[in-house]
Structures are given as C-alpha cells and as structure tokens.
mmCIF file of the C-alpha atoms, coordinates in Angstrom:
data_MODEL
# 
_entry.id   MODEL 
# 
loop_
_atom_site.group_PDB 
_atom_site.id 
_atom_site.type_symbol 
_atom_site.label_atom_id 
_atom_site.label_alt_id 
_atom_site.label_comp_id 
_atom_site.label_asym_id 
_atom_site.label_entity_id 
_atom_site.label_seq_id 
_atom_site.pdbx_PDB_ins_code 
_atom_site.Cartn_x 
_atom_site.Cartn_y 
_atom_site.Cartn_z 
_atom_site.occupancy 
_atom_site.B_iso_or_equiv 
_atom_site.pdbx_formal_charge 
_atom_site.auth_seq_id 
_atom_site.auth_comp_id 
_atom_site.auth_asym_id 
_atom_site.auth_atom_id 
_atom_site.pdbx_PDB_model_num 
ATOM 1   C CA . GLY A 1 1   ? -0.207  0.042   -0.211 1.00 0.00 ? 1   GLY A CA 1 
ATOM 2   C CA . SER A 1 2   ? 1.084   3.717   0.142  1.00 0.00 ? 2   SER A CA 1 
ATOM 3   C CA . LYS A 1 3   ? 2.965   4.978   3.103  1.00 0.00 ? 3   LYS A CA 1 
ATOM 4   C CA . LEU A 1 4   ? 0.929   7.994   2.964  1.00 0.00 ? 4   LEU A CA 1 
ATOM 5   C CA . ASP A 1 5   ? -1.784  6.267   3.855  1.00 0.00 ? 5   ASP A CA 1 
ATOM 6   C CA . THR A 1 6   ? -0.036  5.026   6.545  1.00 0.00 ? 6   THR A CA 1 
ATOM 7   C CA . ILE A 1 7   ? 1.795   7.423   8.477  1.00 0.00 ? 7   ILE A CA 1 
ATOM 8   C CA . TYR A 1 8   ? -1.043  8.223   11.166 1.00 0.00 ? 8   TYR A CA 1 
ATOM 9   C CA . PRO A 1 9   ? 1.229   6.504   14.061 1.00 0.00 ? 9   PRO A CA 1 
ATOM 10  C CA . ALA A 1 10  ? 4.865   8.802   13.449 1.00 0.00 ? 10  ALA A CA 1 
ATOM 11  C CA . PRO A 1 11  ? 3.500   11.256  15.870 1.00 0.00 ? 11  PRO A CA 1 
ATOM 12  C CA . VAL A 1 12  ? 3.117   8.673   18.535 1.00 0.00 ? 12  VAL A CA 1 
ATOM 13  C CA . VAL A 1 13  ? 6.209   6.802   18.005 1.00 0.00 ? 13  VAL A CA 1 
ATOM 14  C CA . THR A 1 14  ? 9.004   9.814   17.192 1.00 0.00 ? 14  THR A CA 1 
ATOM 15  C CA . GLY A 1 15  ? 7.166   10.862  20.748 1.00 0.00 ? 15  GLY A CA 1 
ATOM 16  C CA . ARG A 1 16  ? 8.168   7.846   22.096 1.00 0.00 ? 16  ARG A CA 1 
ATOM 17  C CA . GLY A 1 17  ? 12.026  8.242   20.875 1.00 0.00 ? 17  GLY A CA 1 
ATOM 18  C CA . GLY A 1 18  ? 11.391  6.193   18.086 1.00 0.00 ? 18  GLY A CA 1 
ATOM 19  C CA . VAL A 1 19  ? 11.713  6.237   13.990 1.00 0.00 ? 19  VAL A CA 1 
ATOM 20  C CA . LEU A 1 20  ? 9.126   5.117   12.229 1.00 0.00 ? 20  LEU A CA 1 
ATOM 21  C CA . VAL A 1 21  ? 10.096  3.945   8.859  1.00 0.00 ? 21  VAL A CA 1 
ATOM 22  C CA . VAL A 1 22  ? 6.745   3.292   5.878  1.00 0.00 ? 22  VAL A CA 1 
ATOM 23  C CA . PRO A 1 23  ? 7.660   0.888   2.968  1.00 0.00 ? 23  PRO A CA 1 
ATOM 24  C CA . GLU A 1 24  ? 5.793   0.949   -0.107 1.00 0.00 ? 24  GLU A CA 1 
ATOM 25  C CA . PHE A 1 25  ? 4.662   -2.151  -1.337 1.00 0.00 ? 25  PHE A CA 1 
ATOM 26  C CA . ASP A 1 26  ? 3.181   -3.187  -4.745 1.00 0.00 ? 26  ASP A CA 1 
ATOM 27  C CA . ASN A 1 27  ? -0.387  -4.413  -4.740 1.00 0.00 ? 27  ASN A CA 1 
ATOM 28  C CA . VAL A 1 28  ? -1.520  -8.210  -5.543 1.00 0.00 ? 28  VAL A CA 1 
ATOM 29  C CA . SER A 1 29  ? -3.684  -7.538  -8.132 1.00 0.00 ? 29  SER A CA 1 
ATOM 30  C CA . ASP A 1 30  ? -0.120  -5.700  -9.904 1.00 0.00 ? 30  ASP A CA 1 
ATOM 31  C CA . VAL A 1 31  ? 2.591   -8.154  -9.290 1.00 0.00 ? 31  VAL A CA 1 
ATOM 32  C CA . PRO A 1 32  ? 2.516   -11.866 -7.656 1.00 0.00 ? 32  PRO A CA 1 
ATOM 33  C CA . LEU A 1 33  ? 2.402   -12.033 -3.777 1.00 0.00 ? 33  LEU A CA 1 
ATOM 34  C CA . PRO A 1 34  ? 6.212   -13.838 -3.151 1.00 0.00 ? 34  PRO A CA 1 
ATOM 35  C CA . ALA A 1 35  ? 7.088   -10.359 -5.392 1.00 0.00 ? 35  ALA A CA 1 
ATOM 36  C CA . MET A 1 36  ? 5.191   -8.649  -2.397 1.00 0.00 ? 36  MET A CA 1 
ATOM 37  C CA . VAL A 1 37  ? 7.020   -10.452 0.235  1.00 0.00 ? 37  VAL A CA 1 
ATOM 38  C CA . GLU A 1 38  ? 10.389  -9.477  -1.250 1.00 0.00 ? 38  GLU A CA 1 
ATOM 39  C CA . GLN A 1 39  ? 9.592   -6.269  -1.361 1.00 0.00 ? 39  GLN A CA 1 
ATOM 40  C CA . CYS A 1 40  ? 8.791   -5.914  2.420  1.00 0.00 ? 40  CYS A CA 1 
ATOM 41  C CA . ARG A 1 41  ? 12.260  -8.412  3.329  1.00 0.00 ? 41  ARG A CA 1 
ATOM 42  C CA . GLU A 1 42  ? 13.560  -5.719  0.731  1.00 0.00 ? 42  GLU A CA 1 
ATOM 43  C CA . ALA A 1 43  ? 12.594  -3.302  2.642  1.00 0.00 ? 43  ALA A CA 1 
ATOM 44  C CA . VAL A 1 44  ? 13.506  -4.572  6.071  1.00 0.00 ? 44  VAL A CA 1 
ATOM 45  C CA . ASP A 1 45  ? 16.735  -4.960  4.629  1.00 0.00 ? 45  ASP A CA 1 
ATOM 46  C CA . TRP A 1 46  ? 17.269  -0.941  3.479  1.00 0.00 ? 46  TRP A CA 1 
ATOM 47  C CA . THR A 1 47  ? 16.215  0.089   6.877  1.00 0.00 ? 47  THR A CA 1 
ATOM 48  C CA . VAL A 1 48  ? 18.551  -2.108  9.033  1.00 0.00 ? 48  VAL A CA 1 
ATOM 49  C CA . ARG A 1 49  ? 21.536  -0.506  6.601  1.00 0.00 ? 49  ARG A CA 1 
ATOM 50  C CA . HIS A 1 50  ? 20.517  2.719   6.466  1.00 0.00 ? 50  HIS A CA 1 
ATOM 51  C CA . ALA A 1 51  ? 19.193  3.454   10.134 1.00 0.00 ? 51  ALA A CA 1 
ATOM 52  C CA . ALA A 1 52  ? 22.017  5.281   11.539 1.00 0.00 ? 52  ALA A CA 1 
ATOM 53  C CA . SER A 1 53  ? 21.517  7.828   8.521  1.00 0.00 ? 53  SER A CA 1 
ATOM 54  C CA . PHE A 1 54  ? 17.771  8.611   10.166 1.00 0.00 ? 54  PHE A CA 1 
ATOM 55  C CA . GLY A 1 55  ? 18.584  8.543   13.523 1.00 0.00 ? 55  GLY A CA 1 
ATOM 56  C CA . GLY A 1 56  ? 17.425  4.546   14.093 1.00 0.00 ? 56  GLY A CA 1 
ATOM 57  C CA . ASP A 1 57  ? 19.003  1.961   15.460 1.00 0.00 ? 57  ASP A CA 1 
ATOM 58  C CA . PRO A 1 58  ? 20.293  -0.645  13.591 1.00 0.00 ? 58  PRO A CA 1 
ATOM 59  C CA . ASP A 1 59  ? 19.864  -3.424  16.011 1.00 0.00 ? 59  ASP A CA 1 
ATOM 60  C CA . ARG A 1 60  ? 16.220  -1.943  17.032 1.00 0.00 ? 60  ARG A CA 1 
ATOM 61  C CA . VAL A 1 61  ? 14.376  -2.986  14.071 1.00 0.00 ? 61  VAL A CA 1 
ATOM 62  C CA . TYR A 1 62  ? 10.604  -3.793  15.225 1.00 0.00 ? 62  TYR A CA 1 
ATOM 63  C CA . LEU A 1 63  ? 8.291   -4.585  12.430 1.00 0.00 ? 63  LEU A CA 1 
ATOM 64  C CA . ALA A 1 64  ? 4.524   -3.812  12.471 1.00 0.00 ? 64  ALA A CA 1 
ATOM 65  C CA . GLY A 1 65  ? 1.565   -4.365  10.194 1.00 0.00 ? 65  GLY A CA 1 
ATOM 66  C CA . HIS A 1 66  ? -2.021  -4.733  9.619  1.00 0.00 ? 66  HIS A CA 1 
ATOM 67  C CA . SER A 1 67  ? -4.297  -6.893  7.279  1.00 0.00 ? 67  SER A CA 1 
ATOM 68  C CA . SER A 1 68  ? -2.130  -7.943  4.302  1.00 0.00 ? 68  SER A CA 1 
ATOM 69  C CA . GLY A 1 69  ? 0.475   -5.755  5.927  1.00 0.00 ? 69  GLY A CA 1 
ATOM 70  C CA . ALA A 1 70  ? 0.399   -8.135  9.137  1.00 0.00 ? 70  ALA A CA 1 
ATOM 71  C CA . HIS A 1 71  ? 0.327   -11.099 6.562  1.00 0.00 ? 71  HIS A CA 1 
ATOM 72  C CA . LEU A 1 72  ? 3.359   -9.931  4.791  1.00 0.00 ? 72  LEU A CA 1 
ATOM 73  C CA . ALA A 1 73  ? 5.188   -8.683  8.424  1.00 0.00 ? 73  ALA A CA 1 
ATOM 74  C CA . SER A 1 74  ? 4.947   -11.878 9.452  1.00 0.00 ? 74  SER A CA 1 
ATOM 75  C CA . CYS A 1 75  ? 6.258   -13.432 6.344  1.00 0.00 ? 75  CYS A CA 1 
ATOM 76  C CA . VAL A 1 76  ? 9.057   -11.333 6.651  1.00 0.00 ? 76  VAL A CA 1 
ATOM 77  C CA . LEU A 1 77  ? 9.923   -12.465 10.122 1.00 0.00 ? 77  LEU A CA 1 
ATOM 78  C CA . LEU A 1 78  ? 10.613  -16.254 8.827  1.00 0.00 ? 78  LEU A CA 1 
ATOM 79  C CA . GLY A 1 79  ? 14.510  -16.581 9.624  1.00 0.00 ? 79  GLY A CA 1 
ATOM 80  C CA . ASN A 1 80  ? 14.984  -12.897 9.816  1.00 0.00 ? 80  ASN A CA 1 
ATOM 81  C CA . ARG A 1 81  ? 17.613  -12.379 12.488 1.00 0.00 ? 81  ARG A CA 1 
ATOM 82  C CA . ALA A 1 82  ? 17.375  -8.715  12.307 1.00 0.00 ? 82  ALA A CA 1 
ATOM 83  C CA . VAL A 1 83  ? 14.548  -7.841  13.576 1.00 0.00 ? 83  VAL A CA 1 
ATOM 84  C CA . LYS A 1 84  ? 13.429  -7.760  17.345 1.00 0.00 ? 84  LYS A CA 1 
ATOM 85  C CA . GLY A 1 85  ? 10.239  -8.169  17.564 1.00 0.00 ? 85  GLY A CA 1 
ATOM 86  C CA . ALA A 1 86  ? 6.826   -7.432  15.541 1.00 0.00 ? 86  ALA A CA 1 
ATOM 87  C CA . LEU A 1 87  ? 3.598   -6.119  16.328 1.00 0.00 ? 87  LEU A CA 1 
ATOM 88  C CA . LEU A 1 88  ? 0.855   -7.872  14.160 1.00 0.00 ? 88  LEU A CA 1 
ATOM 89  C CA . ILE A 1 89  ? -2.763  -7.003  13.569 1.00 0.00 ? 89  ILE A CA 1 
ATOM 90  C CA . SER A 1 90  ? -5.653  -8.639  11.963 1.00 0.00 ? 90  SER A CA 1 
ATOM 91  C CA . GLY A 1 91  ? -3.550  -10.640 9.703  1.00 0.00 ? 91  GLY A CA 1 
ATOM 92  C CA . MET A 1 92  ? -3.813  -14.104 7.831  1.00 0.00 ? 92  MET A CA 1 
ATOM 93  C CA . TYR A 1 93  ? -1.309  -16.076 8.449  1.00 0.00 ? 93  TYR A CA 1 
ATOM 94  C CA . ASP A 1 94  ? -1.992  -19.699 6.519  1.00 0.00 ? 94  ASP A CA 1 
ATOM 95  C CA . LEU A 1 95  ? -3.559  -18.695 3.080  1.00 0.00 ? 95  LEU A CA 1 
ATOM 96  C CA . HIS A 1 96  ? -5.421  -21.769 2.799  1.00 0.00 ? 96  HIS A CA 1 
ATOM 97  C CA . ALA A 1 97  ? -8.384  -20.660 3.826  1.00 0.00 ? 97  ALA A CA 1 
ATOM 98  C CA . PRO A 1 98  ? -8.594  -17.057 2.491  1.00 0.00 ? 98  PRO A CA 1 
ATOM 99  C CA . LEU A 1 99  ? -7.650  -18.720 -0.704 1.00 0.00 ? 99  LEU A CA 1 
ATOM 100 C CA . LEU A 1 100 ? -11.022 -20.795 -0.325 1.00 0.00 ? 100 LEU A CA 1 
ATOM 101 C CA . SER A 1 101 ? -12.811 -17.281 -0.770 1.00 0.00 ? 101 SER A CA 1 
ATOM 102 C CA . ALA A 1 102 ? -13.350 -14.515 -3.516 1.00 0.00 ? 102 ALA A CA 1 
ATOM 103 C CA . ARG A 1 103 ? -9.297  -13.896 -2.880 1.00 0.00 ? 103 ARG A CA 1 
ATOM 104 C CA . SER A 1 104 ? -8.658  -16.626 -5.204 1.00 0.00 ? 104 SER A CA 1 
ATOM 105 C CA . ARG A 1 105 ? -9.983  -14.447 -8.406 1.00 0.00 ? 105 ARG A CA 1 
ATOM 106 C CA . TYR A 1 106 ? -7.494  -12.050 -8.004 1.00 0.00 ? 106 TYR A CA 1 
ATOM 107 C CA . VAL A 1 107 ? -4.621  -14.162 -5.776 1.00 0.00 ? 107 VAL A CA 1 
ATOM 108 C CA . LYS A 1 108 ? -2.690  -16.558 -8.077 1.00 0.00 ? 108 LYS A CA 1 
ATOM 109 C CA . ILE A 1 109 ? -0.633  -18.710 -6.607 1.00 0.00 ? 109 ILE A CA 1 
ATOM 110 C CA . THR A 1 110 ? 0.733   -22.440 -6.429 1.00 0.00 ? 110 THR A CA 1 
ATOM 111 C CA . PRO A 1 111 ? 0.229   -24.514 -3.780 1.00 0.00 ? 111 PRO A CA 1 
ATOM 112 C CA . GLU A 1 112 ? 4.228   -23.786 -3.246 1.00 0.00 ? 112 GLU A CA 1 
ATOM 113 C CA . GLU A 1 113 ? 4.221   -20.569 -2.854 1.00 0.00 ? 113 GLU A CA 1 
ATOM 114 C CA . LEU A 1 114 ? 1.135   -20.935 -0.466 1.00 0.00 ? 114 LEU A CA 1 
ATOM 115 C CA . ASP A 1 115 ? 2.757   -22.738 1.869  1.00 0.00 ? 115 ASP A CA 1 
ATOM 116 C CA . ALA A 1 116 ? 6.003   -20.445 1.739  1.00 0.00 ? 116 ALA A CA 1 
ATOM 117 C CA . ALA A 1 117 ? 3.884   -17.273 2.340  1.00 0.00 ? 117 ALA A CA 1 
ATOM 118 C CA . SER A 1 118 ? 2.056   -19.052 5.310  1.00 0.00 ? 118 SER A CA 1 
ATOM 119 C CA . ALA A 1 119 ? 3.637   -17.629 8.285  1.00 0.00 ? 119 ALA A CA 1 
ATOM 120 C CA . MET A 1 120 ? 1.761   -20.707 10.437 1.00 0.00 ? 120 MET A CA 1 
ATOM 121 C CA . ARG A 1 121 ? 3.588   -23.199 8.959  1.00 0.00 ? 121 ARG A CA 1 
ATOM 122 C CA . HIS A 1 122 ? 6.972   -22.389 9.575  1.00 0.00 ? 122 HIS A CA 1 
ATOM 123 C CA . LEU A 1 123 ? 6.606   -20.732 13.572 1.00 0.00 ? 123 LEU A CA 1 
ATOM 124 C CA . GLY A 1 124 ? 9.675   -22.393 13.696 1.00 0.00 ? 124 GLY A CA 1 
ATOM 125 C CA . ARG A 1 125 ? 11.506  -19.514 11.597 1.00 0.00 ? 125 ARG A CA 1 
ATOM 126 C CA . ILE A 1 126 ? 10.170  -16.774 13.655 1.00 0.00 ? 126 ILE A CA 1 
ATOM 127 C CA . ARG A 1 127 ? 13.422  -15.563 15.930 1.00 0.00 ? 127 ARG A CA 1 
ATOM 128 C CA . CYS A 1 128 ? 11.949  -12.974 17.953 1.00 0.00 ? 128 CYS A CA 1 
ATOM 129 C CA . PRO A 1 129 ? 8.701   -12.291 20.119 1.00 0.00 ? 129 PRO A CA 1 
ATOM 130 C CA . VAL A 1 130 ? 5.497   -11.018 18.645 1.00 0.00 ? 130 VAL A CA 1 
ATOM 131 C CA . SER A 1 131 ? 2.577   -9.017  19.654 1.00 0.00 ? 131 SER A CA 1 
ATOM 132 C CA . VAL A 1 132 ? -1.139  -9.955  17.822 1.00 0.00 ? 132 VAL A CA 1 
ATOM 133 C CA . ALA A 1 133 ? -3.916  -8.355  17.980 1.00 0.00 ? 133 ALA A CA 1 
ATOM 134 C CA . TRP A 1 134 ? -7.375  -8.479  16.407 1.00 0.00 ? 134 TRP A CA 1 
ATOM 135 C CA . SER A 1 135 ? -10.485 -6.455  16.649 1.00 0.00 ? 135 SER A CA 1 
ATOM 136 C CA . VAL A 1 136 ? -13.681 -7.125  17.949 1.00 0.00 ? 136 VAL A CA 1 
ATOM 137 C CA . GLY A 1 137 ? -15.105 -6.378  14.164 1.00 0.00 ? 137 GLY A CA 1 
ATOM 138 C CA . ASP A 1 138 ? -13.087 -8.415  12.434 1.00 0.00 ? 138 ASP A CA 1 
ATOM 139 C CA . SER A 1 139 ? -14.388 -11.592 9.862  1.00 0.00 ? 139 SER A CA 1 
ATOM 140 C CA . PRO A 1 140 ? -14.447 -14.891 11.615 1.00 0.00 ? 140 PRO A CA 1 
ATOM 141 C CA . GLU A 1 141 ? -11.611 -16.013 9.624  1.00 0.00 ? 141 GLU A CA 1 
ATOM 142 C CA . PHE A 1 142 ? -9.301  -13.095 10.677 1.00 0.00 ? 142 PHE A CA 1 
ATOM 143 C CA . ARG A 1 143 ? -10.157 -13.500 14.364 1.00 0.00 ? 143 ARG A CA 1 
ATOM 144 C CA . ARG A 1 144 ? -9.742  -17.316 14.299 1.00 0.00 ? 144 ARG A CA 1 
ATOM 145 C CA . GLN A 1 145 ? -6.920  -16.648 12.793 1.00 0.00 ? 145 GLN A CA 1 
ATOM 146 C CA . ALA A 1 146 ? -5.191  -14.306 14.991 1.00 0.00 ? 146 ALA A CA 1 
ATOM 147 C CA . ARG A 1 147 ? -5.866  -16.493 18.033 1.00 0.00 ? 147 ARG A CA 1 
ATOM 148 C CA . VAL A 1 148 ? -4.579  -19.916 16.194 1.00 0.00 ? 148 VAL A CA 1 
ATOM 149 C CA . PHE A 1 149 ? -1.236  -17.963 15.568 1.00 0.00 ? 149 PHE A CA 1 
ATOM 150 C CA . ALA A 1 150 ? -0.941  -16.615 18.784 1.00 0.00 ? 150 ALA A CA 1 
ATOM 151 C CA . ASP A 1 151 ? -1.702  -19.858 20.764 1.00 0.00 ? 151 ASP A CA 1 
ATOM 152 C CA . ALA A 1 152 ? 0.960   -21.493 18.773 1.00 0.00 ? 152 ALA A CA 1 
ATOM 153 C CA . LEU A 1 153 ? 3.571   -18.481 18.956 1.00 0.00 ? 153 LEU A CA 1 
ATOM 154 C CA . GLN A 1 154 ? 2.491   -18.904 22.754 1.00 0.00 ? 154 GLN A CA 1 
ATOM 155 C CA . GLY A 1 155 ? 3.133   -22.436 22.815 1.00 0.00 ? 155 GLY A CA 1 
ATOM 156 C CA . MET A 1 156 ? 6.835   -21.863 21.805 1.00 0.00 ? 156 MET A CA 1 
ATOM 157 C CA . GLY A 1 157 ? 7.304   -18.836 24.446 1.00 0.00 ? 157 GLY A CA 1 
ATOM 158 C CA . ARG A 1 158 ? 7.317   -16.138 21.362 1.00 0.00 ? 158 ARG A CA 1 
ATOM 159 C CA . LEU A 1 159 ? 4.490   -14.520 22.066 1.00 0.00 ? 159 LEU A CA 1 
ATOM 160 C CA . VAL A 1 160 ? 4.499   -11.316 24.039 1.00 0.00 ? 160 VAL A CA 1 
ATOM 161 C CA . ALA A 1 161 ? 0.350   -10.261 24.129 1.00 0.00 ? 161 ALA A CA 1 
ATOM 162 C CA . ALA A 1 162 ? -2.792  -11.282 22.651 1.00 0.00 ? 162 ALA A CA 1 
ATOM 163 C CA . ARG A 1 163 ? -5.652  -9.017  22.847 1.00 0.00 ? 163 ARG A CA 1 
ATOM 164 C CA . GLU A 1 164 ? -8.910  -8.691  21.352 1.00 0.00 ? 164 GLU A CA 1 
ATOM 165 C CA . ILE A 1 165 ? -9.147  -4.723  20.523 1.00 0.00 ? 165 ILE A CA 1 
ATOM 166 C CA . PHE A 1 166 ? -12.008 -3.040  20.384 1.00 0.00 ? 166 PHE A CA 1 
ATOM 167 C CA . SER A 1 167 ? -12.950 -1.692  16.649 1.00 0.00 ? 167 SER A CA 1 
ATOM 168 C CA . PRO A 1 168 ? -15.984 -1.414  15.228 1.00 0.00 ? 168 PRO A CA 1 
ATOM 169 C CA . ASN A 1 169 ? -14.482 -2.833  11.725 1.00 0.00 ? 169 ASN A CA 1 
ATOM 170 C CA . HIS A 1 170 ? -11.139 -4.181  10.322 1.00 0.00 ? 170 HIS A CA 1 
ATOM 171 C CA . PHE A 1 171 ? -10.260 -0.857  8.729  1.00 0.00 ? 171 PHE A CA 1 
ATOM 172 C CA . GLU A 1 172 ? -10.750 1.548   11.848 1.00 0.00 ? 172 GLU A CA 1 
ATOM 173 C CA . GLU A 1 173 ? -8.233  -0.924  14.340 1.00 0.00 ? 173 GLU A CA 1 
ATOM 174 C CA . PRO A 1 174 ? -5.036  0.500   13.289 1.00 0.00 ? 174 PRO A CA 1 
ATOM 175 C CA . ARG A 1 175 ? -6.489  4.056   13.091 1.00 0.00 ? 175 ARG A CA 1 
ATOM 176 C CA . GLN A 1 176 ? -6.098  3.799   17.069 1.00 0.00 ? 176 GLN A CA 1 
ATOM 177 C CA . LEU A 1 177 ? -1.716  3.530   16.357 1.00 0.00 ? 177 LEU A CA 1 
ATOM 178 C CA . ALA A 1 178 ? -2.412  7.236   16.255 1.00 0.00 ? 178 ALA A CA 1 
ATOM 179 C CA . ASP A 1 179 ? -3.841  7.771   19.661 1.00 0.00 ? 179 ASP A CA 1 
ATOM 180 C CA . PRO A 1 180 ? -0.961  6.876   22.215 1.00 0.00 ? 180 PRO A CA 1 
ATOM 181 C CA . ALA A 1 181 ? -3.360  6.165   25.493 1.00 0.00 ? 181 ALA A CA 1 
ATOM 182 C CA . SER A 1 182 ? -4.988  3.243   22.930 1.00 0.00 ? 182 SER A CA 1 
ATOM 183 C CA . GLU A 1 183 ? -4.520  -0.676  23.991 1.00 0.00 ? 183 GLU A CA 1 
ATOM 184 C CA . LEU A 1 184 ? -3.147  -1.249  20.417 1.00 0.00 ? 184 LEU A CA 1 
ATOM 185 C CA . SER A 1 185 ? -0.465  1.855   20.688 1.00 0.00 ? 185 SER A CA 1 
ATOM 186 C CA . ARG A 1 186 ? 0.725   0.905   24.040 1.00 0.00 ? 186 ARG A CA 1 
ATOM 187 C CA . MET A 1 187 ? 1.218   -2.308  22.593 1.00 0.00 ? 187 MET A CA 1 
ATOM 188 C CA . LEU A 1 188 ? 3.350   -0.864  19.650 1.00 0.00 ? 188 LEU A CA 1 
# 
C-alpha cells in the first residue's frame, strides 16, 4: 500500500523516541504475492542498513503491520534475525482458508507459494517476540487466525501479548495507533 495511507502512527512513535519507516509495496493485483513478500523483506534490509543515517538504531528494528501488512510482516519474520520484535494486527497467517474465498480470483499462487507465504506453517523460523492483535469487528476468519497464531506463538515462547481490540470494523482498528493512550498503541 501507500505510505501516505499509513503514516498516522508517526507522532506516537517519534514522541516515544522511535523512528518510523513506512515502505510502500505493490498490490497483489499488479505483482505476484511472492514479489510483494520480497519487496517487504528488501524494505527491512534497507532499513537495517540505513537506520543510522536517519537517527535509527539498526540493532533495534521492530516490525508492525495490519491486515495484508500483518500477513506480509509475518512472512518477513521467517528466518529474519535483524527484526527484534513485531506487532501483527488482524492478519492472515495461513493462506489456505482465504484462498477458498473470492480472493482466489485475484491472488494466483502455486501450492508451494501458498506454503511459503503462510507463516503459521513455518513457526520455527520466527526468531523474535511477537504481539498479535485483532478487532472485535473483524470477520470470523481474521479472529480465528489471530487466535490460532497467537496460541502457537505462545506454545513456542515467542508471544508477548495477544489482544482482542475494540473497533467497529477491520479498517478502523489500526487508526488506534495514532492515539498514545489506546491499547493497540501501548502494544506497539
């Protein structure tokens, strides 16, 4: 998505002494899903390499994402040693069920790509602590996947927190990151 659509947490992050990097990535209707995952991995690698040049610390890189961003972030975590922690908000962590829906009309991937882009199937490759959040306004599948993913991370000792956040719908939830007092902002 566009960085202009997701810069709203900047005042909270910078107000707490952090630096916010919001990369852009192509849409799945324009590029294959594996290319989107690779774009996000490259963005994290770029951030680590250049962090000091914009006041960041390359040894303190954290990742957050919402919806497709949470899915992509979960894929970036696989095998990544540079990321020190993550907040994943209302993502899909196993693509099998979503691809049984209308999404299969525009997300075209092979069974091997589906497996590679399903973090739930590669939990042992997640090296950092992770917090998982979802909205009471999310669809049942988003809520189910978040709970299952959080439970699996907890069993591995990788879960920091799992929270169901009040939000009227899936798209309003991440806006809470702009409020320093919100539960989601505190998780971040």
